[in-house]
N, C-alpha and C positions, 0 to 999 in steps of 0.2 A: 590539646589546645585549651587555654583557660577561658573562663566565662567572660563573655563580652568581646572575645577576639574576633576580628574580621574573618570571613571565609577564606580558606586556603584553596585557591583555584589557579589554573593557568592564566586566566584573564586577569585576576587580581595581581599575580606576579608580574605580568606584562605591564600593567598600569603603574606598578610600583617603580618601574624604571624611569619614566618621565617625572614622577613625583620626586624621586631622588635628585634628578637633574634640576628641577625647578627650585626645590629647597636649597640645594647646593649653590645654585647661581644667585639666589636671593641673599643668602648669607655672605657670599663672596662680595656682592655689591655693597653690603653694609661694611664689611671688613676693609674694603679698599676706598670707601668714601664716595662711591658712585651714588649710593642712596644716602640721604641725610639722616643722621640721628640728632634729634633736638634735645637740648638741655631741658630738664624738668624744672618747673618753677617752684617745686617743693622738694624737701628731702624725700627720697623715694626708695622703698624696699619692694622687691618683686619676689613673689613665690610662684614657681611654675614647674612644669614637668614636660617630658618629651613624649611620654606614652599616653595612649587612651586608657580609659577605665579609672576606677577609683583607686587613688594612691594615698589618700589622707590629706589632700591639699586643703580642702575647705576647713576641716577641724584645725589644721595647723595655722591657717590664716587667722581664724578667730582667736586662737590661743595667742598668737603674736600680737594681734590687735589689742587684746586685753592687757597683756604684759607690758607692751610699749606704752599704752595709755596710762598705766600706773607708774612705770619706772622712767619713761621718757628717753630710754636709750635701748641699744641692742648690743649683745655681747660679742660683736664682731666689728672690727675697724673703728670702734668708739663712736659709732654713728649716734648723733643726738637728734632728738625729734622736737625739742622746744615745748612750750607750755600750751600752745594752741591745740585744738582737737585733732586727733589722729583720724584719718579716713581710710576706708577700704573701698577700692574702686575695681569693679569687674565689668566684663562685657555684658553680663546679664543674660546668659544663655537661656533660651526658651521663652523669653518675655515677648509680649505683643506690642511693646512700645518701641520707639526709635529715638536716637539721640541721647542727650544727657537727662537723667532722672535722679533726683535726690530721693533716696529711699528712707533715710533716717538721719535725724540730727542727734542721735545718741539716746533717744527716749522712745524707741520702738518704731515700727514701720509707719511711714507716712502714706504709702500707696499700696495697692493690692499686689498679690504675687504675680498676676498677669503683667503688671507694669514693671516689676522688679526682677523677675526670675526667682526660682526657689532658693538658690544658695544665698543670694543677697537678702531675701526675706528672713532666712534663718539667722544670718549675721545680725540683722537689725534687731531681732528678738533677744539674742543671746549675748550681745556685746554692748551693755549700757555704757554710755559715754563716748562710744565710737560712732563717728559718722559713716554712712554707707551710701554709695552712689553707683550708678551703672552708666556706661557709655561705650559704644563700640570703638570710638576714636579715643584712645587712652590719653593722648596729648591734650585734646580738647577737654576731656574729663578732668584732668589735673588742673588745667587753667580755670575751669569753673569752680572747682573746690577751693582753689587759692582765693578767688574773688569772694567766696562765701565765708572766708576766714579760717579755713583749715590750715594747720601748720605742717603737716606731713601726710604721706599717703602710702598705703600698702597696695600694690597691684596684685590682684588675684588672677592667676593664670596668665601671666604676661611674659613668659620667657621668650616666646616667638615674636612678641611685639617690639621689634628692635627700633622702631621709629622714635621711641621715647627712651632717653638715657635714664639710667637708674643708679643709685649709689651702691646698692647691694642686690645681687641676683642669687636667690636660693633655689636650687634645683632638687626636686624630689625624684628618687628612683625606686621603683618597686623591685625588691629583691627577687620576686618571683619571675622576673624577666632576665634573660641572659643577654647582656649587651653585645656579646661576641656573635650571637646568632639571630637575634630578633630582627625581623624585617621591617621596612618602612610600609606605610599605608599604600594601597589598601590590602596588600598581602599580609602584612604584619600589623603591629600596634603602634609603631613609632611615627611621630610627626616629622622628625628629622634625625640625623645621625647622632648616636650617643657620644660620638667624639666631640660634638659641639658642647659637651659639658665643660670644655675649657673656658667657656664664657662665664661660668658660674663662680661666685665668690665663696660658696659653700655648698657641699653635697649633703643631702639628707636622705637616708635610706629608710624606706617603709617596709612593712612586712618582713622584718629582719630577725625573726625569732630563732632561725637556724644559724648558729654561730659560724659553722663551716661555710655555709652559703654566703653569709655576709662577708666573710674573709675573702672569698673568691671574687665577689662583686667589687669590693674595695681594691683588691689587687688589680683588677682590670681597669678601673677608673684611675688608678695611680699612674697608668701609662699616658693618661690624657691630662691630668691636672693634679696639683699638690694642694688644692683648696682644702680647708678644714672640713672634716666629715662628722656628721651627727646621725644618731638613730632616732627615728620618730616612733614612739610607743603610743598606741591607742588602746586604752583599756575601758571596758564597760563601767559606767558610773551610776548604776541603778536605774530605776524607773521613775518617771515623772508625769504629773498631770500637766498636759500641754497648755491648758488654759491658765492655771495658776502658777505653774512652775514648781509646785510643791512635790517633794519626794513621796513615792508610794511603796508599799510593801510588795514582796514577790506574790504574784497572783496564786490563789488557791483553786484547785480543780483544773478543769480544762481551760486552755487559753490558746490563742493563735497569734500569727505574725504575718506581716506583709511588708514589702519594700519595693522601691523602684530605684535601684542603684547601679553604678557601673561595675561594682564588685559585690554582689549580694552574699558571696561566701564569707566575707569579712563580718557582715551583719550577723549571719548565722553562727559564726564562731563566737562572737560576743554574747549572743543569746545563750549559747551552751555554757559559757563561762559564768554567767551571772544569774540566769533564770532557769535554764534547762531546755528541754526540747518541746516545741509547740505541737499541739495536736493537729493544727491546720496551718499550712504555710503557703504563701502565694507570692511569686515574683512578678514584677512588672518591669518594663524597660526603664532605663535611666531617664530622669526628668519626665516621667510619665504624667500626662494630664488625665486625672481620674474622671471617667465618664459615669453617667447614670447607671449603665450596665455594670461597671466595675463595683460601684457602691452596692447595687442589688446583690451581686455575687457574694460580696463580703458579708452583707446582712444575712443572706441565706446560710453561709457557713457558721455565723454566730448562733443562729437559731438551731440548725441541724446538729451541730457538735456541742451545743450548750456551752459556748465559750464565755468566760467571765470578762475577757478583754482581748483586744488585738494590740500587740506590741509593734511599733513601727519606729521610724527615725524622724527627727525634726524636719528634715528635708522633705519627707513624704507627707508629714502632717500638714505643712503649710500649703500643700497642693490639693488637699481635700476640700470639696465644696463646703461652705459653712454649715448647711443643714444636712450633714451626712448621716447623723443618727447612729454612729458606730461607737462602741465602748473602747476608744483608742487611748493608749498610753504610749509614751515615747521612752526609748532607751537612751540614756545620757552617755557621754564619752568623756574620758579624762585623757589629757594630752601631756606627754612628757618628751622633752628633747634631751638626749644624752650624748655628750661629746665622745667621739671615737679616738681622736688624736690627743 
């Protein structure tokens, strides 16, 4: 069982049966028109996934936001985004606010991470020129962005949000999961059946380094959809000073690392590729809110192991309290989309 997988138990399996019924009935209601799908007031691109855990969705969303903001189009279906600002809209998982919150007007964060959620805070920092907002009601969020003057929107994690119609649905699939055998929540990691990939306009495969495994996954999905397929490559892009954004050299001597991610193994692999093996490593739960005890623990590790720095991710850095006093640097990521067809 992979990291972050739900527990495999009889109770979890029993609960997955009604979950399958509920998600199936909900999708059928939208397919038949019993539930209403509302037109979006803006050109809308959705990036989503079916499984739990880190699949590379957030880096892809930021990559697309920057590319679309510069080029004003997308290389599928000739979708044009106009000259007005591009916005990224997410639910804002883990935030303490409710309703619509404008996180950025393209010039950095306007609110705290408690108000925006960590992923939106990172997007606000790393995507200059791109507006960022959060709202649990995606339709209301898009309406608000239109009133504010945005010209198009990217929905972050919106594949299951069928109440809002979108022009393009991009679905990410983690090649480490077998669509033929992976179970639905809570026994497995799937939010809904992988056969619902038929709704997607394009498939994007992540963690696709094994060519034979990728071929098997593509063969399975070709039973469901003939949508164009892409490979998402995430490569380490060096170390950065999180305050200035300036690149940093590889640390000399002992150094450590920590993260709170859905897939910490991917972070560890990136570290080994670019920096090496840390002397001290600590994993926290995904979207972890760092406590005083956590900071003290990391400070002790720095002192005891004489660490020159602690490497982490942007997503973890934005969740640290301002006066953490840790020698933190962040590992950057480079994103590439490669067509399969």
